[in-house]
PDB file with one MODEL, atoms N, CA, C and O in Angstrom:
MODEL        1
ATOM      1  N   MET A   1     193.129  94.346 199.601  1.00  0.00           N
ATOM      2  CA  MET A   1     193.052  95.969 200.559  1.00  0.00           C
ATOM      3  C   MET A   1     194.377  96.213 200.444  1.00  0.00           C
ATOM      4  O   MET A   1     195.120  95.278 200.149  1.00  0.00           O
ATOM      5  N   ILE A   2     194.813  97.311 200.625  1.00  0.00           N
ATOM      6  CA  ILE A   2     195.856  97.934 200.724  1.00  0.00           C
ATOM      7  C   ILE A   2     195.923  98.442 201.781  1.00  0.00           C
ATOM      8  O   ILE A   2     194.912  99.040 202.151  1.00  0.00           O
ATOM      9  N   LEU A   3     197.322  98.413 202.849  1.00  0.00           N
ATOM     10  CA  LEU A   3     196.758  99.489 204.201  1.00  0.00           C
ATOM     11  C   LEU A   3     198.038 100.623 203.476  1.00  0.00           C
ATOM     12  O   LEU A   3     199.164 100.190 203.231  1.00  0.00           O
ATOM     13  N   LEU A   4     197.825 101.425 203.325  1.00  0.00           N
ATOM     14  CA  LEU A   4     198.368 102.576 203.153  1.00  0.00           C
ATOM     15  C   LEU A   4     198.887 103.497 204.327  1.00  0.00           C
ATOM     16  O   LEU A   4     198.056 104.237 204.854  1.00  0.00           O
ATOM     17  N   VAL A   5     200.398 103.519 204.852  1.00  0.00           N
ATOM     18  CA  VAL A   5     201.016 104.583 205.747  1.00  0.00           C
ATOM     19  C   VAL A   5     201.710 105.067 205.401  1.00  0.00           C
ATOM     20  O   VAL A   5     202.704 104.765 204.741  1.00  0.00           O
ATOM     21  N   ARG A   6     201.127 106.409 205.983  1.00  0.00           N
ATOM     22  CA  ARG A   6     201.850 107.754 205.397  1.00  0.00           C
ATOM     23  C   ARG A   6     202.400 108.920 206.265  1.00  0.00           C
ATOM     24  O   ARG A   6     201.743 109.056 207.297  1.00  0.00           O
ATOM     25  N   GLU A   7     203.348 109.731 206.139  1.00  0.00           N
ATOM     26  CA  GLU A   7     203.689 110.679 207.205  1.00  0.00           C
ATOM     27  C   GLU A   7     202.115 111.394 207.432  1.00  0.00           C
ATOM     28  O   GLU A   7     202.083 111.723 208.617  1.00  0.00           O
ATOM     29  N   GLY A   8     201.185 111.655 206.959  1.00  0.00           N
ATOM     30  CA  GLY A   8     199.763 112.161 207.830  1.00  0.00           C
ATOM     31  C   GLY A   8     198.649 110.862 207.837  1.00  0.00           C
ATOM     32  O   GLY A   8     197.584 110.899 207.219  1.00  0.00           O
ATOM     33  N   GLY A   9     198.953 110.108 208.376  1.00  0.00           N
ATOM     34  CA  GLY A   9     197.987 109.306 208.378  1.00  0.00           C
ATOM     35  C   GLY A   9     198.244 107.453 208.038  1.00  0.00           C
ATOM     36  O   GLY A   9     199.308 106.924 207.716  1.00  0.00           O
ATOM     37  N   VAL A  10     196.813 106.733 208.255  1.00  0.00           N
ATOM     38  CA  VAL A  10     196.736 105.644 207.658  1.00  0.00           C
ATOM     39  C   VAL A  10     195.477 105.281 207.309  1.00  0.00           C
ATOM     40  O   VAL A  10     194.488 105.335 208.041  1.00  0.00           O
ATOM     41  N   THR A  11     195.531 104.839 205.967  1.00  0.00           N
ATOM     42  CA  THR A  11     193.977 104.790 205.254  1.00  0.00           C
ATOM     43  C   THR A  11     194.280 102.970 204.584  1.00  0.00           C
ATOM     44  O   THR A  11     195.058 102.017 204.541  1.00  0.00           O
ATOM     45  N   LEU A  12     193.356 103.354 204.298  1.00  0.00           N
ATOM     46  CA  LEU A  12     192.341 101.420 203.409  1.00  0.00           C
ATOM     47  C   LEU A  12     192.286 101.699 202.028  1.00  0.00           C
ATOM     48  O   LEU A  12     191.970 102.881 201.896  1.00  0.00           O
ATOM     49  N   VAL A  13     192.426 101.230 201.103  1.00  0.00           N
ATOM     50  CA  VAL A  13     192.075 101.650 200.127  1.00  0.00           C
ATOM     51  C   VAL A  13     192.134  99.891 198.790  1.00  0.00           C
ATOM     52  O   VAL A  13     192.889  98.944 199.009  1.00  0.00           O
ATOM     53  N   ASP A  14     191.581  99.927 198.101  1.00  0.00           N
ATOM     54  CA  ASP A  14     191.258  98.843 197.160  1.00  0.00           C
ATOM     55  C   ASP A  14     190.296  97.995 198.301  1.00  0.00           C
ATOM     56  O   ASP A  14     190.773  97.022 198.885  1.00  0.00           O
ATOM     57  N   LEU A  15     189.348  98.309 198.475  1.00  0.00           N
ATOM     58  CA  LEU A  15     188.502  97.684 199.382  1.00  0.00           C
ATOM     59  C   LEU A  15     187.545  96.087 199.267  1.00  0.00           C
ATOM     60  O   LEU A  15     187.166  95.053 199.819  1.00  0.00           O
ATOM     61  N   ASP A  16     187.572  96.924 198.091  1.00  0.00           N
ATOM     62  CA  ASP A  16     186.387  95.703 197.170  1.00  0.00           C
ATOM     63  C   ASP A  16     187.564  94.286 197.010  1.00  0.00           C
ATOM     64  O   ASP A  16     187.022  93.183 196.947  1.00  0.00           O
ATOM     65  N   ASP A  17     189.331  94.324 196.940  1.00  0.00           N
ATOM     66  CA  ASP A  17     189.740  93.381 196.928  1.00  0.00           C
ATOM     67  C   ASP A  17     190.216  92.429 198.197  1.00  0.00           C
ATOM     68  O   ASP A  17     191.319  92.486 198.741  1.00  0.00           O
ATOM     69  N   LEU A  18     189.192  91.597 198.520  1.00  0.00           N
ATOM     70  CA  LEU A  18     189.265  90.773 199.688  1.00  0.00           C
ATOM     71  C   LEU A  18     189.928  89.766 199.601  1.00  0.00           C
ATOM     72  O   LEU A  18     189.966  88.923 200.498  1.00  0.00           O
ATOM     73  N   ARG A  19     190.694  89.662 198.284  1.00  0.00           N
ATOM     74  CA  ARG A  19     191.460  88.204 198.139  1.00  0.00           C
ATOM     75  C   ARG A  19     192.945  88.544 198.544  1.00  0.00           C
ATOM     76  O   ARG A  19     193.683  87.625 198.898  1.00  0.00           O
ATOM     77  N   SER A  20     193.353  89.706 198.504  1.00  0.00           N
ATOM     78  CA  SER A  20     194.670  90.065 199.006  1.00  0.00           C
ATOM     79  C   SER A  20     194.570  90.931 200.473  1.00  0.00           C
ATOM     80  O   SER A  20     193.499  91.246 200.992  1.00  0.00           O
ATOM     81  N   LEU A  21     195.889  91.240 201.015  1.00  0.00           N
ATOM     82  CA  LEU A  21     196.037  92.087 201.936  1.00  0.00           C
ATOM     83  C   LEU A  21     197.551  92.418 202.356  1.00  0.00           C
ATOM     84  O   LEU A  21     198.259  91.629 202.982  1.00  0.00           O
ATOM     85  N   SER A  22     198.027  93.938 201.844  1.00  0.00           N
ATOM     86  CA  SER A  22     199.015  94.178 202.134  1.00  0.00           C
ATOM     87  C   SER A  22     199.244  95.647 202.680  1.00  0.00           C
ATOM     88  O   SER A  22     198.342  96.470 202.838  1.00  0.00           O
ATOM     89  N   ALA A  23     200.372  95.818 202.903  1.00  0.00           N
ATOM     90  CA  ALA A  23     200.905  97.438 203.404  1.00  0.00           C
ATOM     91  C   ALA A  23     201.644  97.738 202.440  1.00  0.00           C
ATOM     92  O   ALA A  23     202.247  97.005 201.656  1.00  0.00           O
ATOM     93  N   GLN A  24     201.576  99.066 202.526  1.00  0.00           N
ATOM     94  CA  GLN A  24     202.730 100.162 201.586  1.00  0.00           C
ATOM     95  C   GLN A  24     203.136 101.014 202.900  1.00  0.00           C
ATOM     96  O   GLN A  24     202.277 101.031 203.781  1.00  0.00           O
ATOM     97  N   ILE A  25     204.145 101.611 203.107  1.00  0.00           N
ATOM     98  CA  ILE A  25     204.677 101.979 204.605  1.00  0.00           C
ATOM     99  C   ILE A  25     205.896 103.079 203.362  1.00  0.00           C
ATOM    100  O   ILE A  25     206.710 102.714 202.514  1.00  0.00           O
ATOM    101  N   ALA A  26     205.507 104.314 203.782  1.00  0.00           N
ATOM    102  CA  ALA A  26     205.819 105.144 202.966  1.00  0.00           C
ATOM    103  C   ALA A  26     207.153 106.021 203.567  1.00  0.00           C
ATOM    104  O   ALA A  26     207.007 106.967 204.340  1.00  0.00           O
ATOM    105  N   GLY A  27     208.320 105.601 203.137  1.00  0.00           N
ATOM    106  CA  GLY A  27     209.696 106.288 204.087  1.00  0.00           C
ATOM    107  C   GLY A  27     209.976 105.376 204.960  1.00  0.00           C
ATOM    108  O   GLY A  27     210.074 104.155 204.840  1.00  0.00           O
ATOM    109  N   ASP A  28     210.160 106.422 206.305  1.00  0.00           N
ATOM    110  CA  ASP A  28     210.109 105.966 207.218  1.00  0.00           C
ATOM    111  C   ASP A  28     208.644 106.608 208.566  1.00  0.00           C
ATOM    112  O   ASP A  28     208.724 107.149 209.669  1.00  0.00           O
ATOM    113  N   ALA A  29     207.705 106.255 207.871  1.00  0.00           N
ATOM    114  CA  ALA A  29     206.403 107.196 208.442  1.00  0.00           C
ATOM    115  C   ALA A  29     206.016 105.894 209.750  1.00  0.00           C
ATOM    116  O   ALA A  29     206.161 104.677 209.638  1.00  0.00           O
ATOM    117  N   ALA A  30     205.686 106.392 210.511  1.00  0.00           N
ATOM    118  CA  ALA A  30     205.310 105.880 211.898  1.00  0.00           C
ATOM    119  C   ALA A  30     203.961 105.283 211.560  1.00  0.00           C
ATOM    120  O   ALA A  30     202.982 105.760 210.987  1.00  0.00           O
ATOM    121  N   ILE A  31     204.270 103.792 212.223  1.00  0.00           N
ATOM    122  CA  ILE A  31     203.031 102.992 212.468  1.00  0.00           C
ATOM    123  C   ILE A  31     201.983 103.264 213.378  1.00  0.00           C
ATOM    124  O   ILE A  31     200.793 102.989 213.221  1.00  0.00           O
ATOM    125  N   GLY A  32     202.586 103.897 214.463  1.00  0.00           N
ATOM    126  CA  GLY A  32     201.727 104.543 215.592  1.00  0.00           C
ATOM    127  C   GLY A  32     201.342 103.299 216.305  1.00  0.00           C
ATOM    128  O   GLY A  32     202.074 102.312 216.377  1.00  0.00           O
ATOM    129  N   THR A  33     199.823 103.416 216.976  1.00  0.00           N
ATOM    130  CA  THR A  33     199.552 102.685 217.610  1.00  0.00           C
ATOM    131  C   THR A  33     198.181 101.931 216.783  1.00  0.00           C
ATOM    132  O   THR A  33     197.151 101.650 217.395  1.00  0.00           O
ATOM    133  N   TRP A  34     198.290 101.772 215.900  1.00  0.00           N
ATOM    134  CA  TRP A  34     197.368 101.488 215.184  1.00  0.00           C
ATOM    135  C   TRP A  34     197.838  99.989 214.257  1.00  0.00           C
ATOM    136  O   TRP A  34     197.397  99.644 213.161  1.00  0.00           O
ATOM    137  N   GLY A  35     198.823  99.311 215.081  1.00  0.00           N
ATOM    138  CA  GLY A  35     199.569  98.069 214.324  1.00  0.00           C
ATOM    139  C   GLY A  35     201.087  98.493 215.351  1.00  0.00           C
ATOM    140  O   GLY A  35     201.321  99.446 216.095  1.00  0.00           O
ATOM    141  N   ARG A  36     202.029  97.085 214.884  1.00  0.00           N
ATOM    142  CA  ARG A  36     203.559  96.819 214.829  1.00  0.00           C
ATOM    143  C   ARG A  36     203.913  95.882 213.464  1.00  0.00           C
ATOM    144  O   ARG A  36     203.277  95.064 212.799  1.00  0.00           O
ATOM    145  N   ARG A  37     205.203  96.422 213.416  1.00  0.00           N
ATOM    146  CA  ARG A  37     205.990  95.711 212.712  1.00  0.00           C
ATOM    147  C   ARG A  37     207.243  94.844 212.981  1.00  0.00           C
ATOM    148  O   ARG A  37     208.209  95.215 213.648  1.00  0.00           O
ATOM    149  N   GLN A  38     207.065  93.287 212.199  1.00  0.00           N
ATOM    150  CA  GLN A  38     207.864  92.715 213.114  1.00  0.00           C
ATOM    151  C   GLN A  38     208.361  92.086 211.766  1.00  0.00           C
ATOM    152  O   GLN A  38     207.566  92.102 210.827  1.00  0.00           O
ATOM    153  N   ASP A  39     209.890  91.406 211.541  1.00  0.00           N
ATOM    154  CA  ASP A  39     210.369  90.738 210.512  1.00  0.00           C
ATOM    155  C   ASP A  39     209.582  90.745 209.381  1.00  0.00           C
ATOM    156  O   ASP A  39     208.985  89.762 208.941  1.00  0.00           O
ATOM    157  N   GLY A  40     209.580  92.134 208.792  1.00  0.00           N
ATOM    158  CA  GLY A  40     209.136  92.269 207.271  1.00  0.00           C
ATOM    159  C   GLY A  40     207.811  92.310 206.962  1.00  0.00           C
ATOM    160  O   GLY A  40     207.345  92.414 205.827  1.00  0.00           O
ATOM    161  N   HIS A  41     207.076  92.207 208.215  1.00  0.00           N
ATOM    162  CA  HIS A  41     205.239  91.731 208.274  1.00  0.00           C
ATOM    163  C   HIS A  41     204.994  93.291 209.230  1.00  0.00           C
ATOM    164  O   HIS A  41     205.738  93.988 209.920  1.00  0.00           O
ATOM    165  N   VAL A  42     203.737  93.346 208.880  1.00  0.00           N
ATOM    166  CA  VAL A  42     203.067  94.439 209.469  1.00  0.00           C
ATOM    167  C   VAL A  42     201.455  93.635 210.353  1.00  0.00           C
ATOM    168  O   VAL A  42     200.690  92.775 209.916  1.00  0.00           O
ATOM    169  N   PHE A  43     201.449  94.123 211.235  1.00  0.00           N
ATOM    170  CA  PHE A  43     200.282  93.019 212.153  1.00  0.00           C
ATOM    171  C   PHE A  43     199.509  94.205 212.996  1.00  0.00           C
ATOM    172  O   PHE A  43     199.885  94.959 213.893  1.00  0.00           O
ATOM    173  N   VAL A  44     198.166  94.016 212.249  1.00  0.00           N
ATOM    174  CA  VAL A  44     197.137  94.920 212.536  1.00  0.00           C
ATOM    175  C   VAL A  44     195.740  94.282 212.914  1.00  0.00           C
ATOM    176  O   VAL A  44     195.375  93.265 212.324  1.00  0.00           O
ATOM    177  N   THR A  45     194.945  94.872 213.904  1.00  0.00           N
ATOM    178  CA  THR A  45     193.647  94.011 214.401  1.00  0.00           C
ATOM    179  C   THR A  45     192.787  94.139 213.355  1.00  0.00           C
ATOM    180  O   THR A  45     192.764  95.145 212.645  1.00  0.00           O
ATOM    181  N   THR A  46     191.782  92.798 213.142  1.00  0.00           N
ATOM    182  CA  THR A  46     190.944  93.250 212.218  1.00  0.00           C
ATOM    183  C   THR A  46     189.854  94.539 212.859  1.00  0.00           C
ATOM    184  O   THR A  46     189.299  95.274 212.042  1.00  0.00           O
ATOM    185  N   GLU A  47     189.675  94.683 213.975  1.00  0.00           N
ATOM    186  CA  GLU A  47     188.961  95.943 214.469  1.00  0.00           C
ATOM    187  C   GLU A  47     189.573  97.257 214.202  1.00  0.00           C
ATOM    188  O   GLU A  47     188.895  98.277 214.082  1.00  0.00           O
ATOM    189  N   THR A  48     190.955  97.229 214.102  1.00  0.00           N
ATOM    190  CA  THR A  48     191.503  98.171 213.241  1.00  0.00           C
ATOM    191  C   THR A  48     191.114  98.485 211.788  1.00  0.00           C
ATOM    192  O   THR A  48     190.854  99.593 211.318  1.00  0.00           O
ATOM    193  N   LEU A  49     191.123  97.383 211.214  1.00  0.00           N
ATOM    194  CA  LEU A  49     190.919  97.165 209.802  1.00  0.00           C
ATOM    195  C   LEU A  49     189.231  97.554 209.204  1.00  0.00           C
ATOM    196  O   LEU A  49     188.898  97.696 208.027  1.00  0.00           O
ATOM    197  N   LEU A  50     188.277  97.671 210.546  1.00  0.00           N
ATOM    198  CA  LEU A  50     186.876  97.329 210.293  1.00  0.00           C
ATOM    199  C   LEU A  50     186.844  99.034 210.282  1.00  0.00           C
ATOM    200  O   LEU A  50     186.246  99.705 209.441  1.00  0.00           O
ATOM    201  N   ARG A  51     187.594  99.538 211.365  1.00  0.00           N
ATOM    202  CA  ARG A  51     187.277 100.830 211.722  1.00  0.00           C
ATOM    203  C   ARG A  51     187.932 101.732 210.394  1.00  0.00           C
ATOM    204  O   ARG A  51     187.280 102.674 209.943  1.00  0.00           O
ATOM    205  N   LEU A  52     189.157 101.395 209.860  1.00  0.00           N
ATOM    206  CA  LEU A  52     189.247 101.950 208.620  1.00  0.00           C
ATOM    207  C   LEU A  52     188.261 101.760 207.238  1.00  0.00           C
ATOM    208  O   LEU A  52     188.010 102.619 206.393  1.00  0.00           O
ATOM    209  N   ALA A  53     187.983 100.927 207.269  1.00  0.00           N
ATOM    210  CA  ALA A  53     187.011 100.386 206.150  1.00  0.00           C
ATOM    211  C   ALA A  53     185.628 101.569 206.114  1.00  0.00           C
ATOM    212  O   ALA A  53     185.097 101.799 205.027  1.00  0.00           O
ATOM    213  N   GLY A  54     185.057 102.363 207.563  1.00  0.00           N
ATOM    214  CA  GLY A  54     184.613 103.208 207.705  1.00  0.00           C
ATOM    215  C   GLY A  54     183.065 102.625 207.376  1.00  0.00           C
ATOM    216  O   GLY A  54     182.722 101.795 208.218  1.00  0.00           O
ATOM    217  N   GLU A  55     182.048 102.884 206.322  1.00  0.00           N
ATOM    218  CA  GLU A  55     180.809 102.630 206.555  1.00  0.00           C
ATOM    219  C   GLU A  55     180.780 101.259 205.787  1.00  0.00           C
ATOM    220  O   GLU A  55     179.687 100.701 205.886  1.00  0.00           O
ATOM    221  N   ARG A  56     181.682 100.610 205.073  1.00  0.00           N
ATOM    222  CA  ARG A  56     182.219  99.873 204.299  1.00  0.00           C
ATOM    223  C   ARG A  56     181.706  98.489 205.569  1.00  0.00           C
ATOM    224  O   ARG A  56     180.911  97.549 205.594  1.00  0.00           O
ATOM    225  N   ALA A  57     182.452  98.945 206.235  1.00  0.00           N
ATOM    226  CA  ALA A  57     181.908  97.458 207.351  1.00  0.00           C
ATOM    227  C   ALA A  57     180.595  97.651 207.859  1.00  0.00           C
ATOM    228  O   ALA A  57     180.305  96.827 208.725  1.00  0.00           O
ATOM    229  N   SER A  58     179.743  98.453 207.602  1.00  0.00           N
ATOM    230  CA  SER A  58     178.462  97.929 207.971  1.00  0.00           C
ATOM    231  C   SER A  58     177.678  97.063 206.372  1.00  0.00           C
ATOM    232  O   SER A  58     176.674  96.354 206.439  1.00  0.00           O
ATOM    233  N   ASP A  59     178.081  97.223 205.684  1.00  0.00           N
ATOM    234  CA  ASP A  59     177.534  96.228 204.083  1.00  0.00           C
ATOM    235  C   ASP A  59     177.350  94.307 204.742  1.00  0.00           C
ATOM    236  O   ASP A  59     178.095  93.526 205.334  1.00  0.00           O
ATOM    237  N   ARG A  60     176.657  94.283 204.476  1.00  0.00           N
ATOM    238  CA  ARG A  60     176.489  93.687 205.142  1.00  0.00           C
ATOM    239  C   ARG A  60     176.964  91.782 204.090  1.00  0.00           C
ATOM    240  O   ARG A  60     177.207  90.678 204.577  1.00  0.00           O
ATOM    241  N   ARG A  61     176.907  92.187 202.754  1.00  0.00           N
ATOM    242  CA  ARG A  61     177.744  91.858 201.692  1.00  0.00           C
ATOM    243  C   ARG A  61     179.343  91.625 202.424  1.00  0.00           C
ATOM    244  O   ARG A  61     179.790  90.672 203.062  1.00  0.00           O
ATOM    245  N   TRP A  62     180.084  93.204 201.939  1.00  0.00           N
ATOM    246  CA  TRP A  62     181.304  93.534 202.573  1.00  0.00           C
ATOM    247  C   TRP A  62     181.863  92.569 203.931  1.00  0.00           C
ATOM    248  O   TRP A  62     182.876  91.875 204.024  1.00  0.00           O
ATOM    249  N   ARG A  63     181.119  92.751 204.600  1.00  0.00           N
ATOM    250  CA  ARG A  63     181.869  91.970 205.857  1.00  0.00           C
ATOM    251  C   ARG A  63     181.989  90.498 205.781  1.00  0.00           C
ATOM    252  O   ARG A  63     182.852  89.747 206.236  1.00  0.00           O
ATOM    253  N   GLY A  64     180.409  90.153 204.773  1.00  0.00           N
ATOM    254  CA  GLY A  64     180.773  88.544 204.804  1.00  0.00           C
ATOM    255  C   GLY A  64     182.355  88.387 204.444  1.00  0.00           C
ATOM    256  O   GLY A  64     183.224  87.680 204.954  1.00  0.00           O
ATOM    257  N   GLU A  65     182.396  89.413 203.264  1.00  0.00           N
ATOM    258  CA  GLU A  65     183.406  88.865 202.651  1.00  0.00           C
ATOM    259  C   GLU A  65     184.836  88.903 203.079  1.00  0.00           C
ATOM    260  O   GLU A  65     185.740  88.078 202.941  1.00  0.00           O
ATOM    261  N   PHE A  66     184.788  90.373 203.771  1.00  0.00           N
ATOM    262  CA  PHE A  66     185.661  90.444 205.160  1.00  0.00           C
ATOM    263  C   PHE A  66     185.838  89.095 205.978  1.00  0.00           C
ATOM    264  O   PHE A  66     186.795  88.321 205.966  1.00  0.00           O
ATOM    265  N   ASP A  67     185.031  89.051 206.463  1.00  0.00           N
ATOM    266  CA  ASP A  67     185.392  87.410 207.521  1.00  0.00           C
ATOM    267  C   ASP A  67     185.569  86.184 206.780  1.00  0.00           C
ATOM    268  O   ASP A  67     185.843  85.144 207.378  1.00  0.00           O
ATOM    269  N   GLY A  68     185.449  86.217 205.673  1.00  0.00           N
ATOM    270  CA  GLY A  68     186.083  84.861 204.488  1.00  0.00           C
ATOM    271  C   GLY A  68     187.211  85.741 204.655  1.00  0.00           C
ATOM    272  O   GLY A  68     187.813  85.178 205.570  1.00  0.00           O
ATOM    273  N   MET A  69     187.900  86.795 204.344  1.00  0.00           N
ATOM    274  CA  MET A  69     189.068  87.003 204.136  1.00  0.00           C
ATOM    275  C   MET A  69     189.709  86.750 205.810  1.00  0.00           C
ATOM    276  O   MET A  69     190.805  86.190 205.846  1.00  0.00           O
ATOM    277  N   VAL A  70     189.194  87.065 206.912  1.00  0.00           N
ATOM    278  CA  VAL A  70     189.999  86.528 207.883  1.00  0.00           C
ATOM    279  C   VAL A  70     189.990  84.879 208.397  1.00  0.00           C
ATOM    280  O   VAL A  70     190.774  84.186 209.047  1.00  0.00           O
ATOM    281  N   ASP A  71     188.933  84.695 207.871  1.00  0.00           N
ATOM    282  CA  ASP A  71     189.030  83.117 208.214  1.00  0.00           C
ATOM    283  C   ASP A  71     190.450  82.402 207.490  1.00  0.00           C
ATOM    284  O   ASP A  71     191.258  81.575 207.913  1.00  0.00           O
ATOM    285  N   PHE A  72     190.365  82.906 206.616  1.00  0.00           N
ATOM    286  CA  PHE A  72     191.237  82.087 205.707  1.00  0.00           C
ATOM    287  C   PHE A  72     193.233  82.595 205.985  1.00  0.00           C
ATOM    288  O   PHE A  72     194.338  82.053 205.989  1.00  0.00           O
ATOM    289  N   ALA A  73     192.867  83.392 206.095  1.00  0.00           N
ATOM    290  CA  ALA A  73     194.560  83.934 206.927  1.00  0.00           C
ATOM    291  C   ALA A  73     194.238  82.952 208.421  1.00  0.00           C
ATOM    292  O   ALA A  73     195.321  82.785 208.982  1.00  0.00           O
ATOM    293  N   ARG A  74     193.362  82.433 209.021  1.00  0.00           N
ATOM    294  CA  ARG A  74     193.376  82.144 209.781  1.00  0.00           C
ATOM    295  C   ARG A  74     193.865  80.731 209.837  1.00  0.00           C
ATOM    296  O   ARG A  74     194.731  80.318 210.607  1.00  0.00           O
ATOM    297  N   ARG A  75     193.161  79.976 208.861  1.00  0.00           N
ATOM    298  CA  ARG A  75     193.763  78.475 208.412  1.00  0.00           C
ATOM    299  C   ARG A  75     195.076  78.449 207.936  1.00  0.00           C
ATOM    300  O   ARG A  75     195.641  77.360 208.042  1.00  0.00           O
ATOM    301  N   HIS A  76     195.975  79.762 207.225  1.00  0.00           N
ATOM    302  CA  HIS A  76     197.026  80.122 206.783  1.00  0.00           C
ATOM    303  C   HIS A  76     197.554  79.850 207.967  1.00  0.00           C
ATOM    304  O   HIS A  76     198.393  78.951 207.917  1.00  0.00           O
ATOM    305  N   GLY A  77     197.368  80.296 208.987  1.00  0.00           N
ATOM    306  CA  GLY A  77     198.611  80.704 210.313  1.00  0.00           C
ATOM    307  C   GLY A  77     199.091  82.141 209.860  1.00  0.00           C
ATOM    308  O   GLY A  77     200.270  82.424 210.072  1.00  0.00           O
ATOM    309  N   TRP A  78     198.167  83.183 209.178  1.00  0.00           N
ATOM    310  CA  TRP A  78     198.442  84.635 209.367  1.00  0.00           C
ATOM    311  C   TRP A  78     198.066  85.477 210.355  1.00  0.00           C
ATOM    312  O   TRP A  78     198.494  86.626 210.468  1.00  0.00           O
ATOM    313  N   MET A  79     197.437  85.062 210.936  1.00  0.00           N
ATOM    314  CA  MET A  79     196.695  85.468 212.381  1.00  0.00           C
ATOM    315  C   MET A  79     197.125  85.216 214.124  1.00  0.00           C
ATOM    316  O   MET A  79     197.189  84.198 214.813  1.00  0.00           O
ATOM    317  N   HIS A  80     197.319  86.377 214.351  1.00  0.00           N
ATOM    318  CA  HIS A  80     198.274  85.870 215.549  1.00  0.00           C
ATOM    319  C   HIS A  80     196.655  86.567 217.087  1.00  0.00           C
ATOM    320  O   HIS A  80     196.559  87.752 217.407  1.00  0.00           O
ATOM    321  N   GLY A  81     196.107  85.905 217.429  1.00  0.00           N
ATOM    322  CA  GLY A  81     195.063  86.303 217.929  1.00  0.00           C
ATOM    323  C   GLY A  81     194.178  87.005 217.249  1.00  0.00           C
ATOM    324  O   GLY A  81     193.409  86.414 216.491  1.00  0.00           O
ATOM    325  N   ASP A  82     194.136  88.193 217.375  1.00  0.00           N
ATOM    326  CA  ASP A  82     193.113  89.153 216.713  1.00  0.00           C
ATOM    327  C   ASP A  82     194.100  90.059 215.779  1.00  0.00           C
ATOM    328  O   ASP A  82     193.732  91.230 215.684  1.00  0.00           O
ATOM    329  N   GLU A  83     194.873  89.835 215.320  1.00  0.00           N
ATOM    330  CA  GLU A  83     195.960  90.439 214.631  1.00  0.00           C
ATOM    331  C   GLU A  83     196.500  89.532 213.407  1.00  0.00           C
ATOM    332  O   GLU A  83     197.221  88.535 213.387  1.00  0.00           O
ATOM    333  N   VAL A  84     195.777  90.376 212.262  1.00  0.00           N
ATOM    334  CA  VAL A  84     196.348  89.756 210.767  1.00  0.00           C
ATOM    335  C   VAL A  84     197.876  90.343 210.261  1.00  0.00           C
ATOM    336  O   VAL A  84     198.403  91.451 210.361  1.00  0.00           O
ATOM    337  N   ARG A  85     198.250  89.253 209.763  1.00  0.00           N
ATOM    338  CA  ARG A  85     199.588  89.685 209.487  1.00  0.00           C
ATOM    339  C   ARG A  85     199.409  89.967 208.012  1.00  0.00           C
ATOM    340  O   ARG A  85     198.817  89.152 207.304  1.00  0.00           O
ATOM    341  N   MET A  86     200.018  91.366 207.405  1.00  0.00           N
ATOM    342  CA  MET A  86     200.022  91.276 206.101  1.00  0.00           C
ATOM    343  C   MET A  86     201.929  92.119 205.668  1.00  0.00           C
ATOM    344  O   MET A  86     202.679  92.980 206.129  1.00  0.00           O
ATOM    345  N   HIS A  87     201.883  91.191 204.594  1.00  0.00           N
ATOM    346  CA  HIS A  87     203.185  91.642 204.118  1.00  0.00           C
ATOM    347  C   HIS A  87     203.393  92.872 203.797  1.00  0.00           C
ATOM    348  O   HIS A  87     202.464  93.679 203.812  1.00  0.00           O
ATOM    349  N   VAL A  88     204.919  93.297 203.378  1.00  0.00           N
ATOM    350  CA  VAL A  88     204.817  95.028 203.347  1.00  0.00           C
ATOM    351  C   VAL A  88     205.438  94.836 202.218  1.00  0.00           C
ATOM    352  O   VAL A  88     206.437  94.121 202.143  1.00  0.00           O
ATOM    353  N   VAL A  89     204.856  95.522 201.099  1.00  0.00           N
ATOM    354  CA  VAL A  89     205.145  95.545 199.646  1.00  0.00           C
ATOM    355  C   VAL A  89     206.121  96.766 198.977  1.00  0.00           C
ATOM    356  O   VAL A  89     205.944  97.963 199.205  1.00  0.00           O
ATOM    357  N   ALA A  90     206.502  96.569 198.665  1.00  0.00           N
ATOM    358  CA  ALA A  90     207.430  97.713 197.669  1.00  0.00           C
ATOM    359  C   ALA A  90     206.746  98.931 197.512  1.00  0.00           C
ATOM    360  O   ALA A  90     205.640  98.789 196.989  1.00  0.00           O
ATOM    361  N   GLU A  91     207.125 100.337 197.863  1.00  0.00           N
ATOM    362  CA  GLU A  91     206.604 101.464 197.477  1.00  0.00           C
ATOM    363  C   GLU A  91     207.338 102.136 195.764  1.00  0.00           C
ATOM    364  O   GLU A  91     208.369 101.961 195.113  1.00  0.00           O
ATOM    365  N   PRO A  92     206.496 102.672 195.679  1.00  0.00           N
ATOM    366  CA  PRO A  92     206.918 103.182 193.847  1.00  0.00           C
ATOM    367  C   PRO A  92     208.752 103.011 193.628  1.00  0.00           C
ATOM    368  O   PRO A  92     209.261 102.232 192.822  1.00  0.00           O
ATOM    369  N   ASP A  93     209.442 103.843 194.459  1.00  0.00           N
ATOM    370  CA  ASP A  93     210.925 103.836 194.444  1.00  0.00           C
ATOM    371  C   ASP A  93     211.490 102.712 194.846  1.00  0.00           C
ATOM    372  O   ASP A  93     212.707 102.544 194.920  1.00  0.00           O
ATOM    373  N   GLY A  94     210.714 101.963 195.101  1.00  0.00           N
ATOM    374  CA  GLY A  94     210.959 100.079 195.201  1.00  0.00           C
ATOM    375  C   GLY A  94     211.828  99.829 196.950  1.00  0.00           C
ATOM    376  O   GLY A  94     212.423  98.781 197.202  1.00  0.00           O
ATOM    377  N   ARG A  95     211.742 100.814 197.807  1.00  0.00           N
ATOM    378  CA  ARG A  95     211.834 100.648 199.379  1.00  0.00           C
ATOM    379  C   ARG A  95     210.717  99.859 199.971  1.00  0.00           C
ATOM    380  O   ARG A  95     209.501  99.896 199.781  1.00  0.00           O
ATOM    381  N   ARG A  96     211.528  99.087 200.796  1.00  0.00           N
ATOM    382  CA  ARG A  96     210.173  98.451 201.985  1.00  0.00           C
ATOM    383  C   ARG A  96     210.449  99.040 203.202  1.00  0.00           C
ATOM    384  O   ARG A  96     209.731  98.812 204.175  1.00  0.00           O
TER     385      ARG A  96
ENDMDL
END
């Protein structure tokens, strides 16, 4: 999954790719109240990700895979409480 942060808001794309989780932030787009940036990473609560996933979050199979992704992140130290840490990937213009 990719968390897209744009001046117009935040969206979650590639919902079927639950083997990776990253954030793309366009220019100086504000992160706002949905998450926080720290040391080159973005931290977002699992509740926020589920809310952004919309109806997909109510699909039992998808939710099971999402929970598996969260468990994997927790085992690898990528969780801080209920926040999952995502790396920020470069925008098409090469910025991070």
